[in-house]
N, C-alpha and C positions, 0 to 999 in steps of 0.2 A: 273302718271303725266296728270293734267286734260287739256284736251280739250273742246272748243269751238265749240258749232251745229251754225254754222254762215246760217240762212235760210234766209239771207239777199242775199248773195252771190250765193247761192246755186238756189232760186229762179228766180235771173238776168239771171243766167247762163241759167236755162231750158226754160225762155220766150226768151231768142235766139235761143237755138236748135225749137223751136215752131215756131219762127219768120220765120227761114231759111225751114221750112217743109211748112209754107203760100203760101214763094214766090215761093216753085216749083210745087206746088200744081195750083197755078193761073198761072205760066208759061204755064201752061201745058193744061191752057184752063178751070181748074176747077173753082169753087164756093169758094169766101173768106166766111171762117167762120163768122156769125152774133149772137153776145151776147146781149140779152134785157135784162136791169135791170126794173123792176118797182120797185117806192119806193111811202111810204106810209109817211105822212106828213114831219117833220122838226125834224127830232132826230136826234142828234149832231154824236153820233155814226154811226148810219145807213148813214146819207150824205157821210161820211169821208172812211164808206166801199164801197158805190156806187161810190165813185169820183175815189176811188182807185183801183177798177173795172175798170172805163173807161179807165184809164192812160195806166195798165193793156193788155187794149186789143190794145191798139195802140201801144205797144211795140212788142205786137203778132201780127202785121200785120192783128187782125180782124176787121171788121164791129162794132160798137155795137149803142144800141139806147140808151133812159132811158124813161120811161114814170112816170111823176110825179101823185100823187094825193091829192089833201089836206087830213087831218087826219079825217075830219068831209065824205070822201065815204063811198057810201054804199057798203053793201056785194053784191049786184045785180051788180052796176057800177065795182066793181070789178073782180067777177065772167066774168063778158061779155066781159072784157078786157085781162082775163084770155084765156079765148075762142078763142078771134081773135087774140092770138099771138099761139094760137095753130095751130089752122087755116092759119098762114100766112107763105107759103111756104118759103119767105127769110131767117125767122129767123131759128136758127138750134137748138137754146137753149136760155131759156130766165130761169131767178130768180125773185120770190117777196122776198124782202128784207124784212126780220123779223127783230124785233116782230113787230106784227100788233095791231094796236088799239083794245083795249077791246071789241070794239061794233062786230068786225069781228072774225067769226070762222076759227081759224090758220088751224087746220085739215081740214077742209071743201075745203079750198084755195089748200093748198098742194095736195088734193087729185083732182083737176080739173085738174090741169097742167098735161100736154099727158107728159107719163114717156118716152118717147121717146126722148122728150126736156127738162129730168126733172135734168139740171144739175149740180142744188144743191143736188141732190140722194135722197130727201127726200120723194119721192112717197115710198108709199108701196110698188110698184112692185120693184122698186130700193131696197128698204131695203130688201122685201124675196129673191129678185136675189143674194143680196151680202150675206146676211145669209146662204144661200145651195152653192154660190161659183162658182155661175152664171157671165157670163160679166154684168157690170152693169154701170153704174153711181154710184160710191161713192163718198158719202159727203167730201167735198171739206176737215177739217180739219183732219180727219183719212188720208185719201190719202195723204197728205202734211206731216203728221209725219210719216208715210210706207217710202213716198220718202227720205224723212231725213235720215231713217235707212238704208234704201239701200243706199244712195251715200256715206255715213261716213262707208260704212261696217260694220257695227256692227252686232255683232251675236245674232241673236234673238232665232234661233231653241232650243228647249230645255232648253230654261230657264226659270227661274220665272219674269213675267210679274204682276204687280199689278196696275191696272188702277183706279184711284182716282175720281167717279163721275160716274153716270146712267144715263144721258142728253140723248135723243134719237140724240141728233145733235154730239156729242163727243163721250161721254164714252160708250154705248152702242154699237154703230158699232164698235168702236177702239178695245173693248174686242174681238168681234165678226173674225174683221181681224187677230188680234195676236194671235187667235186659230187654225185659219186657215190655213191649212198643204202650201199650195203655198203664203200665207201671213208670220207671223209671224211665225207659228208652233211652240208656246209658251207656257207652263203654266199659264194659267190666272185666276186671281182672281181679281173680283170687288170689291171696297170697297166705301162706302157713311157712309154719315152723321150718319145714326145708326149703324154701326160694331162695334161692340164691341170690337174687337182684330185690329182694323185700325193698330195702330203703330207697332204692332209686325209683321203681315202683310207686312209691308213696309221696317218695317227692311233686312226680307230674301230675297227681291224680289233685282232680276238681274239689272230688268228695270223699272223705276215709271213714268207712265205717270199722269200727276195732270190736274185733270178737274175739281174741285170739286165750282172752283167760290171764295173760299176764300183765299185774300193776305195773303203773308207768313202764311200758312198753314204746307208746309211741313217742317220741321224744322230737324237740324244737328242729332237729335237725332231717326229719324226716317229712316237714311239712314245708308245701309250698307258701307265701303270702298270699290271703285269702280266700285259701282253701276252706273246705264246710267241714264239720268235723263229729262226726258221731262215736260216742265212745257205750259202748255194750259192756264192758267188763264192772263186772260187783264179785270184788275179790274182799275178804274179810282179814283187813290185815291191822294186828294186836295195835291199841292206842291206850297206853296208862292213860289219859285225859281224862277219855269218855267211859261212861256210867257202863257201860254193857262191858269195857273192855277191848273194843274193838272199832274200827270207823270201817267203812266201803271206799274200796281205792278203784277206780277204773284203769282201763288199759291205756289212758292217755295221760302224760305226766302234765296235768291241766295246767300250774302257774306258768311251766316257760311255753306252755302249747296256744292258749289261751291268746296271748296278743297277738299273734299271726294270723290268726282267723277270723272269716266275716262271719261263720257263725258254730257253735258249738256247744255241746249239750253238759252239764254235769251229771259229777254223781259223787251223791244219790242227786234226786228231784230231776233225772231227763229220761232218759228209754225207761227206766224202771217202773212208774208209774203208768207208763202208756201200755206197757204188759200187758197188765192189768186192764183198762179199758180196754183194748184191745179185744179179750177173751169177754169182755159185757159185748161189746159190739158182735163178735159173732154169736152167742146168749141168745141176743136179742134176733138176731138171723134167723136162728135153730127155730127160736119161739113161731117165728113169722114164719116157719117152711120155705124161708128165701131163697134156697139151692137146692134144695132136696124134699119132693113131694110124699 
């Protein structure tokens, strides 16, 4: 019997749990966690993400602040802003919303962030600590997926897990975590656009995590009955019936794949809400100085 993994409901529950903890911290005279976000330009997707992050901060009882720059901002100005946030004792964690305009070196900006405030988990120090299993900020989407697997009590230990995609934001960290003893403890295969045996690998998988960025890429002939499917894809596909003019489409052809699965995440309402919720978890940890003093 196929069960839908409800990321929206799970994220709402976790935000309530965080809000309760923040109440206790503040009541005991502690500091309210503060998340800052830096937004460059007016990209529709980025605007929406940042707005949702601010709303989530309110739900969790965090303080939040938004620093905006025009598309034309210089790299120097942006790095100066990062430096200021690094040294602002009131700010526990902050993010620079990606992607950045072409004239700015994204990696340079990421590396300029103090890793103790890097709640996105993109700094090489956090990525490296994650790879060797040390406490750190884990990037939000992989952390959200781990949380869903845990909350739904989905068995991962010893299972065959295929990760589709090898991005630094999802594919690579997801594979690392699914492989590690204290997290997934699974047998992990990473496939990507140049994998010759991709379909065959998927057909043998107990768990497929699709983060390849191609709408409807995973079809019924790639899924074995009873598999667990985690769909990370969010591509905007034109849809005249929607007020916005588009709909969000996952990497999995949901209608034909869902009947085969034991568990599957929908798009929207699956992994997406959990990503923002993980950012909140990281911000709480930053506020409590849980990983770094």
